[in-house]
C-alpha positions, -999 to 999 in steps of 0.1 A, spaced: 82 606 -925 48 623 -924 49 629 -888 77 655 -891 59 679 -914 44 706 -897 7 699 -889 -18 733 -881 -34 715 -852 -21 686 -826 -51 676 -813 -45 665 -775 -62 638 -757 -53 621 -725 -69 588 -715 -73 569 -686 -95 534 -687 -111 546 -721 -148 553 -716 -173 536 -735 -177 563 -762 -141 571 -769 -141 549 -802 -168 574 -817 -143 604 -804 -119 588 -825 -138 583 -853 -151 615 -858 -117 635 -855 -102 608 -880 -131 617 -903 -130 660 -899 -133 680 -930 -102 703 -932 -81 725 -954 -52 717 -936 -29 690 -920 -34 680 -884 -24 653 -863 -37 631 -834 -17 624 -800 -32 599 -775 -15 595 -742 -26 567 -722 -22 576 -684 -10 540 -679 -47 522 -678 -54 487 -668 -39 463 -698 -73 455 -709 -82 494 -718 -52 499 -735 -51 472 -754 -91 482 -768 -71 515 -778 -49 501 -796 -69 476 -817 -87 505 -824 -61 528 -838 -48 494 -851 -74 490 -874 -83 528 -885 -44 524 -896 -39 562 -903 -3 580 -903 -19 611 -885 -30 591 -852 -3 585 -827 -2 565 -795 17 565 -763 12 552 -727 28 563 -696 55 538 -675 32 553 -646 -3 569 -636 7 602 -635 -23 624 -640 -40 642 -669 -15 669 -669 15 648 -672 -4 631 -700 -10 664 -715 27 675 -711 42 642 -724 18 647 -760 24 684 -764 61 675 -760 56 650 -790 35 671 -808 47 688 -843 16 713 -844 16 751 -846 -14 750 -820 -24 723 -801 -63 715 -791 -67 703 -758 -99 674 -755 -110 652 -731 -113 613 -740 -151 615 -724 -160 640 -756 -180 641 -785 -182 663 -816 -213 678 -830 -199 677 -865 -175 670 -892 -160 707 -894 -153 712 -857 -114 715 -863 -119 738 -894 -137 764 -871 -107 755 -846 -84 767 -867 -100 797 -885 -112 811 -848 -74 802 -839 -58 822 -872 -80 852 -866 -72 856 -827 -33 840 -826 -25 860 -792 -52 849 -772 -56 820 -751 -87 806 -764 -117 783 -752 -148 768 -769 -179 763 -754 -188 729 -732 -227 713 -738 -224 685 -706 -245 652 -715 -259 625 -695 -291 610 -685 -308 617 -647 -307 645 -622 -269 638 -610 -259 647 -647 -285 678 -651 -267 691 -623 -233 685 -631 -232 705 -664 -240 735 -642 -214 728 -618 -186 719 -642 -190 741 -674 -193 776 -657 -163 785 -677 -172 777 -711 -210 778 -712 -231 772 -745 -247 802 -759 -218 825 -740 -211 857 -761 -176 858 -780 -150 877 -758 -141 874 -724 -153 840 -704 -175 839 -675 -151 835 -649 -110 842 -651 -99 807 -665 -105 782 -691 -108 742 -691 -87 722 -709 -116 703 -724 -119 724 -756 -90 744 -754 -65 764 -781 -31 767 -770 -9 782 -802 32 772 -797 39 807 -790 15 807 -760 32 773 -748 65 784 -747 56 813 -725 31 795 -703 39 756 -701 38 728 -693 9 723 -662 18 717 -630 20 683 -626 19 682 -589 -20 689 -596 -44 662 -603 -68 687 -610 -68 723 -616 -41 724 -636 -59 743 -663 -67 769 -639 -33 774 -625 -19 775 -665 -47 802 -674 -36 826 -642 0 821 -654 -9 831 -688 -25 865 -674 3 869 -651 22 873 -688 -5 896 -697 -20 866 -727 -60 872 -724 -85 847 -724 -109 840 -752 -143 821 -749 -160 819 -783 -192 799 -789 -178 793 -829 -167 760 -819 -183 733 -791 -178 702 -780 -203 677 -761 -188 662 -725 -200 630 -710 -211 642 -673 -213 622 -641 -245 604 -634 -238 587 -601 -237 607 -569 -204 593 -556 -188 601 -586 -201 635 -586 -194 642 -551 -160 627 -553 -151 645 -588 -155 682 -565 -142 670 -535 -110 667 -557 -114 699 -567 -114 718 -533 -87 696 -522 -66 708 -548 -81 746 -552 -53 765 -530 -27 743 -547 -38 756 -580 -37 793 -569 -5 787 -552 15 772 -584 8 802 -606 1 833 -579 28 819 -553 1 829 -529 -34 814 -517 -63 833 -509 -70 839 -473 -104 818 -471 -86 787 -494 -54 788 -467 -47 793 -431 -52 769 -400 -73 740 -404 -104 754 -383 -105 783 -402 -108 767 -433 -137 743 -418 -155 776 -407 -154 790 -443 -172 757 -455 -206 773 -454 -200 807 -464 -181 793 -493 -205 768 -505 -233 795 -503 -211 820 -525 -204 793 -551 -241 785 -552 -248 821 -559 -222 825 -586 -233 799 -604 -270 809 -604 -258 842 -613 -236 829 -642 -259 807 -658 -295 825 -653 -289 843 -684 -283 814 -709 -304 789 -693 -329 794 -669 -332 759 -660 -304 762 -635 -331 770 -612 -340 735 -609 -306 720 -602 -298 741 -571 -301 712 -547 -276 692 -570 -254 724 -573 -256 728 -535 -241 695 -532 -215 697 -557 -201 732 -539 -202 717 -502 -180 691 -516 -156 716 -528 -159 737 -498 -152 704 -475 -124 694 -502 -109 730 -493 -108 724 -458 -91 689 -461 -72 697 -490 -34 711 -487 -35 750 -483 -6 754 -506 25 736 -521 57 753 -517 78 724 -512 75 712 -546 95 714 -572 77 728 -597 103 719 -628 104 686 -616 91 673 -650 114 651 -669 98 637 -700 128 614 -701 114 594 -673 82 582 -697 90 557 -721 68 556 -751 54 521 -756 35 525 -791 35 552 -817 14 545 -850 
C-alpha cells in the first residue's frame, strides 16, 4: 500500500465550507515539481453535505494515490482537524496550509523541503502574502500577517509566534510539543509556539517559501474574526504558560478599562513591524484600528483563562473517518 511508505512531507489542510479557490489549491499541490514523495491530507470539519460532496468529487476526479480525504463527525474546529490529519500522516515533516491559500509556483514544496532539511531542529514558517479586493482586505493583510511579513529577512520572526497558514513541523518537534489545543477555536498556533519556546525549540521565519492567503473583504467578517482572536487570546496564553498576562485577565471591569490602551498599543505594534517592509501600512491605520479594537473588545468579553479545561481531552477514536482516497 503506497500510503504506508514513508513520505518526506505530509501537507495538512483543514477545511470547512470549501472556499471558491480550494480546487485551484489542490491542483497546484498535486502538480508540484519535487524530488521526493509527499502526501496531501484534507480533513473536512463537518461542512454541510453539499460542500463535502464538492471536495470528494474533486478528489475523485484527480484519482491520485497521495491525496487522502477525511471528514470529522462534528464541527470541532481547525485545531481538531489538524490533529486528526497529523494522526493519519506518515510524513517525516508536516506542512500546514489553509484551504483559502494559493501557491505562487510549482516548486513551493521543494523549497519547503530544502529549507526544512537545512534547519531540522527549528519550528519554521514561511511568509504569507494577503490577497483580496477592497480596503477591508487591504487592512486585513496588515492585521493578520504581522507574524509572517513578506520580505522579512530570514531568522527570528517579528513576533514570538508563527501562524498555521504556512508552518513546517518535523515529526520530532510535533512529538515534543503537539497536539494543538482543541479548546482553542483560534490562537492554537500561538499556544503551540509558546509551548515550543518553553521546550527550547527556536522559531524561524524564512522568505524562501511564500504562500498567498485570501483575506477578508467584508467589514462584518473582518470584525468578527478579530473579535474571536481577542476572545481566545487569554486562553491561548494560559494553554501553554499556565498563566495569563495581567492585562488579559482579571475582573471584567479591568479588561474593559484596558480596551483603549490595548487598541492603541496593538496599532503601534503593527505600524512599527510593517513599516520597514511596506510603507502602505500607514494608509491602513483606520482599518487596523478597527481590527485591533475588535481584538481588545474580544479580550474584555472573552474567557480570561481555561483552568477547568482538560488539556488531554483529545481522543482521536471519537472521530470517525468517512472517506479516504
